[in-house]
PDB file of N, CA, C, O and CB in Angstrom:
ATOM      1  N   MET A   1     -11.252  -4.498  -3.739  1.00  0.00           N
ATOM      2  CA  MET A   1     -10.928  -3.461  -3.442  1.00  0.00           C
ATOM      3  C   MET A   1     -10.039  -3.488  -1.909  1.00  0.00           C
ATOM      4  O   MET A   1     -10.671  -3.906  -0.939  1.00  0.00           O
ATOM      5  CB  MET A   1     -12.156  -2.720  -3.559  1.00  0.00           C
ATOM      6  N   ILE A   2      -8.644  -3.064  -1.704  1.00  0.00           N
ATOM      7  CA  ILE A   2      -8.185  -3.168  -0.299  1.00  0.00           C
ATOM      8  C   ILE A   2      -7.683  -1.798  -0.125  1.00  0.00           C
ATOM      9  O   ILE A   2      -7.143  -1.102  -0.984  1.00  0.00           O
ATOM     10  CB  ILE A   2      -7.065  -4.332   0.007  1.00  0.00           C
ATOM     11  N   PHE A   3      -8.008  -1.412   1.472  1.00  0.00           N
ATOM     12  CA  PHE A   3      -7.398  -0.268   1.595  1.00  0.00           C
ATOM     13  C   PHE A   3      -6.293  -0.875   2.279  1.00  0.00           C
ATOM     14  O   PHE A   3      -6.672  -1.731   3.079  1.00  0.00           O
ATOM     15  CB  PHE A   3      -8.148   0.874   2.247  1.00  0.00           C
ATOM     16  N   LEU A   4      -4.904  -0.696   2.222  1.00  0.00           N
ATOM     17  CA  LEU A   4      -3.769  -1.180   2.858  1.00  0.00           C
ATOM     18  C   LEU A   4      -2.606  -0.086   3.337  1.00  0.00           C
ATOM     19  O   LEU A   4      -1.909   0.535   2.534  1.00  0.00           O
ATOM     20  CB  LEU A   4      -3.213  -2.161   1.909  1.00  0.00           C
ATOM     21  N   ASP A   5      -2.533   0.020   4.545  1.00  0.00           N
ATOM     22  CA  ASP A   5      -1.415   0.573   5.301  1.00  0.00           C
ATOM     23  C   ASP A   5       0.281   0.383   4.466  1.00  0.00           C
ATOM     24  O   ASP A   5       0.524  -0.611   3.782  1.00  0.00           O
ATOM     25  CB  ASP A   5      -1.511  -0.302   6.853  1.00  0.00           C
ATOM     26  N   ILE A   6       0.851   1.005   4.586  1.00  0.00           N
ATOM     27  CA  ILE A   6       2.396   0.634   4.326  1.00  0.00           C
ATOM     28  C   ILE A   6       3.149  -0.099   5.391  1.00  0.00           C
ATOM     29  O   ILE A   6       3.635  -1.214   5.201  1.00  0.00           O
ATOM     30  CB  ILE A   6       3.209   1.891   4.099  1.00  0.00           C
ATOM     31  N   LEU A   7       3.239   0.624   6.625  1.00  0.00           N
ATOM     32  CA  LEU A   7       3.903  -0.171   7.461  1.00  0.00           C
ATOM     33  C   LEU A   7       2.933  -0.795   8.770  1.00  0.00           C
ATOM     34  O   LEU A   7       2.415  -0.033   9.587  1.00  0.00           O
ATOM     35  CB  LEU A   7       5.106   0.695   7.918  1.00  0.00           C
ATOM     36  N   LEU A   8       2.779  -2.284   8.831  1.00  0.00           N
ATOM     37  CA  LEU A   8       1.930  -2.976   9.348  1.00  0.00           C
ATOM     38  C   LEU A   8       2.714  -3.338  10.716  1.00  0.00           C
ATOM     39  O   LEU A   8       3.900  -3.014  10.788  1.00  0.00           O
ATOM     40  CB  LEU A   8       1.467  -4.086   8.407  1.00  0.00           C
ATOM     41  N   ASN A   9       2.085  -4.010  11.827  1.00  0.00           N
ATOM     42  CA  ASN A   9       2.867  -4.271  13.028  1.00  0.00           C
ATOM     43  C   ASN A   9       3.710  -5.673  12.713  1.00  0.00           C
ATOM     44  O   ASN A   9       4.504  -5.984  13.601  1.00  0.00           O
ATOM     45  CB  ASN A   9       1.825  -4.395  14.390  1.00  0.00           C
ATOM     46  N   ASP A  10       3.652  -6.375  11.798  1.00  0.00           N
ATOM     47  CA  ASP A  10       4.592  -7.355  11.518  1.00  0.00           C
ATOM     48  C   ASP A  10       5.220  -7.156  10.061  1.00  0.00           C
ATOM     49  O   ASP A  10       5.903  -8.106   9.678  1.00  0.00           O
ATOM     50  CB  ASP A  10       3.920  -8.716  11.679  1.00  0.00           C
ATOM     51  N   GLY A  11       5.115  -6.224   9.310  1.00  0.00           N
ATOM     52  CA  GLY A  11       5.971  -6.029   8.330  1.00  0.00           C
ATOM     53  C   GLY A  11       5.181  -4.942   7.364  1.00  0.00           C
ATOM     54  O   GLY A  11       4.426  -4.069   7.794  1.00  0.00           O
ATOM     55  N   TYR A  12       5.448  -5.129   6.217  1.00  0.00           N
ATOM     56  CA  TYR A  12       5.070  -4.350   5.109  1.00  0.00           C
ATOM     57  C   TYR A  12       3.820  -4.517   4.646  1.00  0.00           C
ATOM     58  O   TYR A  12       3.552  -5.719   4.656  1.00  0.00           O
ATOM     59  CB  TYR A  12       5.849  -4.522   4.125  1.00  0.00           C
ATOM     60  N   GLY A  13       2.512  -3.551   4.055  1.00  0.00           N
ATOM     61  CA  GLY A  13       1.784  -3.933   3.437  1.00  0.00           C
ATOM     62  C   GLY A  13       2.248  -4.480   1.804  1.00  0.00           C
ATOM     63  O   GLY A  13       1.592  -5.162   1.016  1.00  0.00           O
ATOM     64  N   PHE A  14       3.409  -3.987   1.681  1.00  0.00           N
ATOM     65  CA  PHE A  14       3.913  -4.576   0.276  1.00  0.00           C
ATOM     66  C   PHE A  14       3.967  -6.146   0.111  1.00  0.00           C
ATOM     67  O   PHE A  14       3.601  -6.679  -0.937  1.00  0.00           O
ATOM     68  CB  PHE A  14       5.399  -4.066   0.009  1.00  0.00           C
ATOM     69  N   ASP A  15       4.440  -6.866   1.196  1.00  0.00           N
ATOM     70  CA  ASP A  15       4.622  -8.191   1.599  1.00  0.00           C
ATOM     71  C   ASP A  15       3.283  -8.662   1.598  1.00  0.00           C
ATOM     72  O   ASP A  15       3.328  -9.772   1.068  1.00  0.00           O
ATOM     73  CB  ASP A  15       5.337  -8.374   2.913  1.00  0.00           C
ATOM     74  N   ILE A  16       2.130  -8.395   1.913  1.00  0.00           N
ATOM     75  CA  ILE A  16       0.875  -9.264   1.423  1.00  0.00           C
ATOM     76  C   ILE A  16       0.776  -9.147   0.165  1.00  0.00           C
ATOM     77  O   ILE A  16       0.528 -10.207  -0.409  1.00  0.00           O
ATOM     78  CB  ILE A  16      -0.455  -8.929   1.961  1.00  0.00           C
ATOM     79  N   LEU A  17       0.957  -7.576  -0.954  1.00  0.00           N
ATOM     80  CA  LEU A  17       0.734  -7.701  -2.641  1.00  0.00           C
ATOM     81  C   LEU A  17       1.644  -9.100  -2.886  1.00  0.00           C
ATOM     82  O   LEU A  17       1.198 -10.065  -3.508  1.00  0.00           O
ATOM     83  CB  LEU A  17       1.473  -6.089  -3.715  1.00  0.00           C
ATOM     84  N   ASP A  18       2.780  -9.059  -2.389  1.00  0.00           N
ATOM     85  CA  ASP A  18       3.662 -10.140  -3.001  1.00  0.00           C
ATOM     86  C   ASP A  18       3.255 -11.182  -2.891  1.00  0.00           C
ATOM     87  O   ASP A  18       3.840 -11.896  -3.705  1.00  0.00           O
ATOM     88  CB  ASP A  18       4.824 -10.280  -2.615  1.00  0.00           C
ATOM     89  N   SER A  19       2.214 -11.991  -2.062  1.00  0.00           N
ATOM     90  CA  SER A  19       1.861 -13.268  -1.558  1.00  0.00           C
ATOM     91  C   SER A  19       0.494 -13.275  -2.601  1.00  0.00           C
ATOM     92  O   SER A  19      -0.040 -14.365  -2.806  1.00  0.00           O
ATOM     93  CB  SER A  19       1.620 -13.373   0.308  1.00  0.00           C
ATOM     94  N   LEU A  20       0.007 -12.202  -3.173  1.00  0.00           N
ATOM     95  CA  LEU A  20      -0.915 -12.288  -4.117  1.00  0.00           C
ATOM     96  C   LEU A  20      -0.563 -12.803  -5.519  1.00  0.00           C
ATOM     97  O   LEU A  20       0.619 -12.790  -5.862  1.00  0.00           O
ATOM     98  CB  LEU A  20      -1.416 -11.111  -4.190  1.00  0.00           C
ATOM     99  N   GLU A  21      -1.435 -13.219  -6.284  1.00  0.00           N
ATOM    100  CA  GLU A  21      -1.198 -13.952  -7.010  1.00  0.00           C
ATOM    101  C   GLU A  21      -1.790 -12.628  -8.227  1.00  0.00           C
ATOM    102  O   GLU A  21      -1.092 -12.181  -9.138  1.00  0.00           O
ATOM    103  CB  GLU A  21      -1.824 -15.501  -6.695  1.00  0.00           C
ATOM    104  N   ASN A  22      -3.181 -12.220  -7.929  1.00  0.00           N
ATOM    105  CA  ASN A  22      -3.743 -11.146  -8.512  1.00  0.00           C
ATOM    106  C   ASN A  22      -3.620  -9.798  -8.025  1.00  0.00           C
ATOM    107  O   ASN A  22      -4.387 -10.245  -7.172  1.00  0.00           O
ATOM    108  CB  ASN A  22      -4.892 -11.382  -8.586  1.00  0.00           C
ATOM    109  N   HIS A  23      -3.478  -8.929  -7.798  1.00  0.00           N
ATOM    110  CA  HIS A  23      -3.403  -7.537  -7.636  1.00  0.00           C
ATOM    111  C   HIS A  23      -5.433  -6.649  -7.690  1.00  0.00           C
ATOM    112  O   HIS A  23      -5.853  -5.992  -8.642  1.00  0.00           O
ATOM    113  CB  HIS A  23      -2.135  -7.038  -9.201  1.00  0.00           C
ATOM    114  N   PRO A  24      -6.067  -6.898  -6.661  1.00  0.00           N
ATOM    115  CA  PRO A  24      -7.413  -6.235  -6.732  1.00  0.00           C
ATOM    116  C   PRO A  24      -7.080  -4.707  -6.870  1.00  0.00           C
ATOM    117  O   PRO A  24      -5.891  -4.404  -6.974  1.00  0.00           O
ATOM    118  CB  PRO A  24      -8.368  -6.563  -5.370  1.00  0.00           C
ATOM    119  N   ARG A  25      -7.718  -4.048  -6.875  1.00  0.00           N
ATOM    120  CA  ARG A  25      -7.754  -2.649  -6.699  1.00  0.00           C
ATOM    121  C   ARG A  25      -7.153  -1.888  -5.325  1.00  0.00           C
ATOM    122  O   ARG A  25      -7.694  -1.938  -4.221  1.00  0.00           O
ATOM    123  CB  ARG A  25      -9.142  -2.356  -6.835  1.00  0.00           C
ATOM    124  N   ILE A  26      -6.169  -1.321  -5.579  1.00  0.00           N
ATOM    125  CA  ILE A  26      -5.696  -1.238  -3.710  1.00  0.00           C
ATOM    126  C   ILE A  26      -5.431   0.549  -3.777  1.00  0.00           C
ATOM    127  O   ILE A  26      -4.887   1.170  -4.690  1.00  0.00           O
ATOM    128  CB  ILE A  26      -3.623  -2.464  -3.092  1.00  0.00           C
ATOM    129  N   ILE A  27      -5.957   1.044  -2.613  1.00  0.00           N
ATOM    130  CA  ILE A  27      -5.562   2.368  -1.834  1.00  0.00           C
ATOM    131  C   ILE A  27      -4.878   1.967  -1.137  1.00  0.00           C
ATOM    132  O   ILE A  27      -5.104   0.966  -0.456  1.00  0.00           O
ATOM    133  CB  ILE A  27      -6.428   3.187  -1.149  1.00  0.00           C
ATOM    134  N   PHE A  28      -3.429   2.907  -1.102  1.00  0.00           N
ATOM    135  CA  PHE A  28      -2.599   2.916   0.320  1.00  0.00           C
ATOM    136  C   PHE A  28      -3.179   3.411   1.155  1.00  0.00           C
ATOM    137  O   PHE A  28      -3.989   4.179   0.637  1.00  0.00           O
ATOM    138  CB  PHE A  28      -1.409   3.538   0.434  1.00  0.00           C
ATOM    139  N   THR A  29      -3.276   3.433   2.652  1.00  0.00           N
ATOM    140  CA  THR A  29      -3.515   4.469   3.309  1.00  0.00           C
ATOM    141  C   THR A  29      -2.455   4.688   4.377  1.00  0.00           C
ATOM    142  O   THR A  29      -2.201   3.720   5.095  1.00  0.00           O
ATOM    143  CB  THR A  29      -4.785   4.385   3.774  1.00  0.00           C
ATOM    144  N   THR A  30      -1.737   5.936   4.602  1.00  0.00           N
ATOM    145  CA  THR A  30      -0.543   5.790   5.238  1.00  0.00           C
ATOM    146  C   THR A  30      -0.123   7.428   5.382  1.00  0.00           C
ATOM    147  O   THR A  30      -0.543   8.438   4.818  1.00  0.00           O
ATOM    148  CB  THR A  30       0.528   4.766   4.344  1.00  0.00           C
ATOM    149  N   THR A  31       0.817   7.214   6.321  1.00  0.00           N
ATOM    150  CA  THR A  31       1.451   8.921   6.770  1.00  0.00           C
ATOM    151  C   THR A  31       2.508   8.916   5.879  1.00  0.00           C
ATOM    152  O   THR A  31       2.891  10.056   5.617  1.00  0.00           O
ATOM    153  CB  THR A  31       2.124   9.289   8.561  1.00  0.00           C
ATOM    154  N   TYR A  32       3.295   7.764   5.154  1.00  0.00           N
ATOM    155  CA  TYR A  32       4.665   7.615   4.880  1.00  0.00           C
ATOM    156  C   TYR A  32       4.411   8.097   3.326  1.00  0.00           C
ATOM    157  O   TYR A  32       3.656   7.415   2.632  1.00  0.00           O
ATOM    158  CB  TYR A  32       5.369   5.989   5.202  1.00  0.00           C
ATOM    159  N   ASN A  33       5.078   9.344   2.742  1.00  0.00           N
ATOM    160  CA  ASN A  33       4.864   9.708   1.641  1.00  0.00           C
ATOM    161  C   ASN A  33       6.262   9.497   0.933  1.00  0.00           C
ATOM    162  O   ASN A  33       6.638  10.303   0.083  1.00  0.00           O
ATOM    163  CB  ASN A  33       4.272  11.014   1.668  1.00  0.00           C
ATOM    164  N   GLU A  34       6.883   8.612   1.224  1.00  0.00           N
ATOM    165  CA  GLU A  34       8.056   8.324   1.120  1.00  0.00           C
ATOM    166  C   GLU A  34       8.106   7.206  -0.084  1.00  0.00           C
ATOM    167  O   GLU A  34       8.926   7.227  -1.002  1.00  0.00           O
ATOM    168  CB  GLU A  34       8.562   7.945   2.468  1.00  0.00           C
ATOM    169  N   TYR A  35       6.955   6.115   0.116  1.00  0.00           N
ATOM    170  CA  TYR A  35       6.449   4.720  -0.216  1.00  0.00           C
ATOM    171  C   TYR A  35       5.438   5.310  -1.515  1.00  0.00           C
ATOM    172  O   TYR A  35       4.588   4.598  -2.050  1.00  0.00           O
ATOM    173  CB  TYR A  35       5.538   3.795   1.295  1.00  0.00           C
ATOM    174  N   ALA A  36       5.633   6.359  -1.800  1.00  0.00           N
ATOM    175  CA  ALA A  36       4.552   6.584  -3.055  1.00  0.00           C
ATOM    176  C   ALA A  36       4.566   5.973  -4.268  1.00  0.00           C
ATOM    177  O   ALA A  36       3.626   5.343  -4.755  1.00  0.00           O
ATOM    178  CB  ALA A  36       4.538   7.817  -3.496  1.00  0.00           C
ATOM    179  N   ILE A  37       5.893   6.203  -4.872  1.00  0.00           N
ATOM    180  CA  ILE A  37       6.456   5.680  -5.812  1.00  0.00           C
ATOM    181  C   ILE A  37       6.388   4.433  -6.308  1.00  0.00           C
ATOM    182  O   ILE A  37       6.245   4.120  -7.490  1.00  0.00           O
ATOM    183  CB  ILE A  37       7.344   5.857  -5.648  1.00  0.00           C
ATOM    184  N   LYS A  38       6.543   3.418  -4.957  1.00  0.00           N
ATOM    185  CA  LYS A  38       6.699   1.986  -4.808  1.00  0.00           C
ATOM    186  C   LYS A  38       5.211   1.832  -4.975  1.00  0.00           C
ATOM    187  O   LYS A  38       4.730   1.183  -5.904  1.00  0.00           O
ATOM    188  CB  LYS A  38       7.440   1.370  -3.376  1.00  0.00           C
ATOM    189  N   GLY A  39       4.428   2.497  -3.977  1.00  0.00           N
ATOM    190  CA  GLY A  39       3.008   2.175  -4.015  1.00  0.00           C
ATOM    191  C   GLY A  39       2.186   1.873  -5.343  1.00  0.00           C
ATOM    192  O   GLY A  39       1.359   0.984  -5.542  1.00  0.00           O
ATOM    193  N   PHE A  40       2.693   2.958  -6.267  1.00  0.00           N
ATOM    194  CA  PHE A  40       2.149   2.949  -7.922  1.00  0.00           C
ATOM    195  C   PHE A  40       2.876   1.869  -8.755  1.00  0.00           C
ATOM    196  O   PHE A  40       2.301   1.231  -9.637  1.00  0.00           O
ATOM    197  CB  PHE A  40       2.485   4.494  -8.757  1.00  0.00           C
ATOM    198  N   LYS A  41       4.152   1.704  -8.429  1.00  0.00           N
ATOM    199  CA  LYS A  41       4.554   0.687  -8.972  1.00  0.00           C
ATOM    200  C   LYS A  41       4.061  -0.674  -8.739  1.00  0.00           C
ATOM    201  O   LYS A  41       4.529  -1.606  -9.393  1.00  0.00           O
ATOM    202  CB  LYS A  41       5.618   0.743  -8.796  1.00  0.00           C
ATOM    203  N   TYR A  42       3.027  -0.883  -7.733  1.00  0.00           N
ATOM    204  CA  TYR A  42       2.415  -2.014  -7.360  1.00  0.00           C
ATOM    205  C   TYR A  42       0.860  -1.574  -7.876  1.00  0.00           C
ATOM    206  O   TYR A  42      -0.072  -1.977  -7.180  1.00  0.00           O
ATOM    207  CB  TYR A  42       2.664  -2.372  -5.686  1.00  0.00           C
ATOM    208  N   ASN A  43       0.587  -0.849  -8.944  1.00  0.00           N
ATOM    209  CA  ASN A  43      -0.325  -0.527  -9.315  1.00  0.00           C
ATOM    210  C   ASN A  43      -1.527   0.113  -8.607  1.00  0.00           C
ATOM    211  O   ASN A  43      -2.683  -0.048  -9.000  1.00  0.00           O
ATOM    212  CB  ASN A  43      -0.463  -1.327  -9.793  1.00  0.00           C
ATOM    213  N   GLY A  44      -1.210   0.795  -7.619  1.00  0.00           N
ATOM    214  CA  GLY A  44      -1.910   1.287  -6.855  1.00  0.00           C
ATOM    215  C   GLY A  44      -3.034   1.852  -7.186  1.00  0.00           C
ATOM    216  O   GLY A  44      -2.856   2.298  -8.319  1.00  0.00           O
ATOM    217  N   PHE A  45      -4.307   2.132  -6.768  1.00  0.00           N
ATOM    218  CA  PHE A  45      -5.174   3.443  -7.410  1.00  0.00           C
ATOM    219  C   PHE A  45      -5.017   4.497  -7.072  1.00  0.00           C
ATOM    220  O   PHE A  45      -4.925   5.395  -7.908  1.00  0.00           O
ATOM    221  CB  PHE A  45      -6.404   3.504  -7.306  1.00  0.00           C
ATOM    222  N   ASP A  46      -4.934   4.747  -5.725  1.00  0.00           N
ATOM    223  CA  ASP A  46      -4.878   5.685  -5.143  1.00  0.00           C
ATOM    224  C   ASP A  46      -3.969   6.012  -3.532  1.00  0.00           C
ATOM    225  O   ASP A  46      -4.037   5.015  -2.814  1.00  0.00           O
ATOM    226  CB  ASP A  46      -6.106   5.784  -5.197  1.00  0.00           C
ATOM    227  N   TYR A  47      -3.458   6.762  -3.114  1.00  0.00           N
ATOM    228  CA  TYR A  47      -2.258   6.866  -2.279  1.00  0.00           C
ATOM    229  C   TYR A  47      -3.196   8.247  -1.652  1.00  0.00           C
ATOM    230  O   TYR A  47      -3.464   9.260  -2.297  1.00  0.00           O
ATOM    231  CB  TYR A  47      -0.434   7.074  -3.165  1.00  0.00           C
ATOM    232  N   LEU A  48      -3.591   7.960  -0.234  1.00  0.00           N
ATOM    233  CA  LEU A  48      -4.139   8.592   0.708  1.00  0.00           C
ATOM    234  C   LEU A  48      -2.883   9.049   1.781  1.00  0.00           C
ATOM    235  O   LEU A  48      -2.331   8.295   2.581  1.00  0.00           O
ATOM    236  CB  LEU A  48      -5.273   7.673   1.271  1.00  0.00           C
ATOM    237  N   LEU A  49      -2.621  10.359   1.587  1.00  0.00           N
ATOM    238  CA  LEU A  49      -1.802  10.121   3.091  1.00  0.00           C
ATOM    239  C   LEU A  49      -2.530  10.916   4.491  1.00  0.00           C
ATOM    240  O   LEU A  49      -3.102  12.006   4.497  1.00  0.00           O
ATOM    241  CB  LEU A  49      -0.054  10.863   2.910  1.00  0.00           C
ATOM    242  N   LYS A  50      -2.301  10.000   5.617  1.00  0.00           N
ATOM    243  CA  LYS A  50      -3.272  10.208   6.802  1.00  0.00           C
ATOM    244  C   LYS A  50      -2.043  11.052   7.439  1.00  0.00           C
ATOM    245  O   LYS A  50      -0.832  10.871   7.310  1.00  0.00           O
ATOM    246  CB  LYS A  50      -3.984   8.661   7.757  1.00  0.00           C
ATOM    247  N   PRO A  51      -2.782  12.067   8.195  1.00  0.00           N
ATOM    248  CA  PRO A  51      -2.133  13.294   9.083  1.00  0.00           C
ATOM    249  C   PRO A  51      -1.424  12.112  10.431  1.00  0.00           C
ATOM    250  O   PRO A  51      -1.726  11.003  10.872  1.00  0.00           O
ATOM    251  CB  PRO A  51      -3.724  14.772   9.813  1.00  0.00           C
ATOM    252  N   ASN A  52      -0.376  13.124  10.684  1.00  0.00           N
ATOM    253  CA  ASN A  52       0.431  12.291  11.784  1.00  0.00           C
ATOM    254  C   ASN A  52       0.154  12.460  12.934  1.00  0.00           C
ATOM    255  O   ASN A  52       0.752  11.837  13.811  1.00  0.00           O
ATOM    256  CB  ASN A  52       1.705  12.445  11.843  1.00  0.00           C
TER     257      ASN A  52
END
């Protein structure tokens, strides 16, 4: 299981997922709700919004 933020210092969490052959269960933890649909396209298990 991976807890992953969307925006990282050097790119996007999606870039990490693109480099993996098999996706483990992913829980996105982020302040950006506009990426929720894309997160679920990556078979995200959950999408937790952090407070700003």
